[in-house]
N, C-alpha and C positions, 0 to 999 in steps of 0.2 A: 512418487509424484515429484515433479519439478515444474513449477509454474512461475512466470514473471507477470506481474500486473503493472502496467505502465500506461502513459498517455503519449500517443504519437506526436502530438503538437508541443510537448514539453521538451525544450532544448536540454535541460538537465537530464531527463530520462534517456534521451537519445545518446547523450554523451556517455552516460554510465553504461548503457547497454552495449555500446560500441567497444568497451574495454574487455568484454568477456566472450568466450565461445559458448553460445547459447543454442547450439544445434540440437541438443538433447532436452531442451526446455520447451514447455508449452507456453507460447506467447499469448497474453491476454490483454488486448487493448481495451481499456475500460470505458472509453466513450462509445465504441462500436458494440462492445459486449458488456452491458452493465453487470456489476457485481451481483452474484446471487446470494441468497441467505446462506446456502450451504458453503459457498466459498468464504463468506465472511466468518462463519462458524469455524472453518478450518484455521483461519488466521487467528481468531479469538482463542482457540484451544492452545495456541503457543504463546500468545501475548497476555492472556487473561485480562485484557482490557480493550474495550472499544475505543476509549480515548487515545490509547497508544497508536491506533490506526488512523486517527482523525487528523486531517491537515488543518491547522489553525490559521493557515495562510489562504484558505479558499476564498475566492471572491464572493461566493454565495453567503458567507457569514454576514457581510455588510449588506448585501442585497436583501437578505431576509430579516435583518435587524436582530440577529442572534447575540445573546450574551453567553459566550462560551463558558464563562466561570459558573453559570447557573445550570448548565446542562448535566443531566444524569447519564449513567452508562446506557440506559435504554434510549435516551435522546440521541446519543452518539451513534448507536446501532441503527436507529431509524434514519438518521441523516446520511449515514454511509450507504444505506440501501437506496436512498432517495436520489442522490446526485453524485456522479462520478468524481467531481472535484473535491469532495470531502475526504477521499482516500489519500493518505500520505503516500507518496510514491518516489521511486518504484518499490514494489514489494516482491521479494524473492522468497518463494515458499517451497519447502520440501516436506516430507512426512514428519520430520522432527526438528526442523529449524526454520527460522524466519528472519528476514532483514527488512526493516520498514524505513523508508525515507532516505534522505541523502545527507544527513549530518555526518560529521567526522566519525563518530562512534559507529554508526551504522555502515559507513563505507569500509571501516576496518573489519567489521563483522562480515561484510560481503566478500572482502578479499579472502577471508577464512573459508567461506562457502566453496570457493573454487580451489583452495589448497587441500581441503579435506575430501577424501574419496569415500 
């Protein structure tokens, strides 16, 4: 399995995706194809945390008046399934590896994805 979860309207996602040869990857645009519980569980199996998958920059946080510090793992899970903007992106997922988001550490891990065969 090789999947990329991204948002087509996100400039950062587009910039990152353009750096790699993704012809063998299943592309999953999260606004058009909402995240399923099964897909979220695949991600969780590698991160062991729904919070690690959660974007604390989502505009939905302010719109819904959420206090992120008070959210439980189950709250993060439900929000991730509820609205696409809660997923930190892009997410590169294989059977045994995951890269979530676009911070420096994750970008280095992503480079490793494409070096390791």
